[in-house]
C-alpha positions as CSV (number, residue, x, y, z in Angstrom):
1,Q,-0.9,10.0,-11.1
2,V,-0.6,10.8,-7.4
3,Q,-2.0,13.9,-5.8
4,L,-0.3,15.4,-2.7
5,V,-1.9,17.7,-0.2
6,E,0.1,19.3,2.6
7,S,-1.3,20.5,5.9
8,G,-0.2,21.6,9.3
9,G,1.5,24.9,8.6
10,G,0.9,28.1,10.6
11,L,2.3,30.8,12.8
12,V,4.7,29.8,15.6
13,Q,7.2,31.6,17.8
14,T,10.9,31.0,17.7
15,G,11.8,27.8,19.4
16,G,8.3,26.3,18.8
17,S,7.3,23.2,16.9
18,L,5.0,22.2,14.1
19,R,4.1,19.0,12.4
20,L,3.5,19.0,8.7
21,S,1.6,16.3,7.0
22,C,1.4,15.3,3.3
23,A,-1.5,13.1,2.3
24,A,-1.5,11.2,-1.0
25,S,-4.4,10.1,-3.1
26,G,-4.6,8.3,-6.4
27,R,-1.7,5.9,-5.8
28,T,-0.2,4.1,-2.9
29,L,2.9,5.9,-1.6
30,S,4.7,2.7,-0.7
31,N,6.4,2.8,-4.2
32,Y,7.5,6.4,-3.9
33,N,10.5,8.2,-2.5
34,M,9.3,11.3,-0.8
35,A,10.9,14.6,0.2
36,W,10.1,18.0,1.8
37,F,11.4,21.3,0.3
38,H,11.4,24.8,1.7
39,Q,11.0,28.0,-0.3
40,A,11.7,31.2,1.6
41,P,10.4,34.5,0.2
42,G,12.5,35.5,-2.8
43,E,14.6,32.3,-2.8
44,E,14.7,29.1,-4.7
45,R,13.1,25.9,-3.5
46,K,15.6,24.0,-1.3
47,F,15.8,20.4,-0.1
48,I,14.9,19.9,3.6
49,A,14.4,16.2,4.1
50,G,14.0,12.9,2.2
51,I,12.8,9.4,3.0
52,D,13.1,6.2,1.0
53,W,10.0,4.2,-0.1
54,S,10.2,1.9,3.0
55,G,10.8,4.6,5.6
56,S,14.1,3.0,6.7
57,I,16.4,5.7,5.3
58,T,16.1,9.4,6.0
59,Y,18.4,12.2,5.1
60,Y,18.4,15.9,5.8
61,G,19.7,19.3,4.6
62,D,22.4,20.8,6.8
63,S,20.2,23.6,8.0
64,V,17.6,21.3,9.7
65,K,19.7,18.4,10.9
66,G,19.0,17.6,14.6
67,R,15.8,19.8,14.5
68,F,13.5,18.2,11.9
69,T,12.4,14.6,11.5
70,M,10.8,13.1,8.5
71,S,8.7,10.0,8.7
72,R,6.0,8.1,6.8
73,D,3.1,5.8,7.3
74,N,2.5,3.9,4.2
75,A,-0.7,2.4,5.6
76,K,-2.1,5.9,5.9
77,N,-0.5,7.1,2.6
78,T,1.0,10.0,4.5
79,V,4.4,11.5,5.2
80,Y,5.2,13.8,8.0
81,L,7.8,16.5,8.9
82,Q,8.2,17.2,12.6
83,M,9.8,20.6,13.0
84,N,11.3,21.5,16.4
85,S,13.4,24.5,17.6
86,L,12.0,26.6,14.8
87,K,13.9,29.7,13.7
88,P,12.7,32.8,11.8
89,E,14.8,31.6,8.8
90,D,12.6,28.5,8.6
91,T,9.7,30.8,7.5
92,G,8.4,30.0,4.0
93,V,6.3,27.6,2.0
94,Y,6.9,23.9,2.6
95,Y,6.3,21.5,-0.3
96,C,5.9,17.8,-0.3
97,A,7.4,16.0,-3.3
98,G,7.4,12.4,-4.6
99,K,9.0,10.2,-7.2
100,R,7.9,6.7,-8.0
101,S,11.2,4.8,-7.4
102,R,12.9,2.4,-5.0
103,I,16.3,4.0,-5.7
104,L,17.1,6.6,-3.0
105,G,15.8,10.0,-4.0
106,G,17.9,13.0,-4.8
107,R,18.1,16.6,-3.3
108,A,17.2,18.6,-6.3
109,P,13.6,19.7,-7.2
110,T,14.1,18.1,-10.6
111,D,14.5,14.7,-9.0
112,Y,10.8,14.6,-8.1
113,D,7.8,14.3,-10.4
114,Y,4.9,15.1,-8.1
115,W,4.3,18.1,-5.9
116,G,1.8,19.4,-3.4
117,Q,0.5,23.0,-3.4
118,G,2.5,23.9,-0.3
119,T,1.7,25.0,3.2
120,Q,2.9,28.3,4.8
121,V,5.0,28.3,7.9
122,T,5.8,31.6,9.6
123,V,8.2,31.7,12.6
124,S,8.0,35.0,14.5
125,S,11.1,36.3,16.4
């Protein structure tokens, strides 16, 4: 079992930046595909970004392309989400998710087995 803990959320103005972190314990993340999901109030959880086990492949949802960057440091057992040019519609809870696999991960919540508790991001207009 791997435990995931997100951090780095908070309140930011439109156009600002935040960096989210997801730290893992219990297992090494080097065998896991990882992803970030966003859940806005009253909406379903949506795929934001994914990264393969090695960190060499990243892919993004259309709403964040060019603004968000996902990365990982397997030595630190941590993945990151750098969020720039934030908009009010980016407000919500951000979840880190993982699946033990070396096949590129999917974009659906059901493609991932492990989840963090989420971190709140609020972007004020």
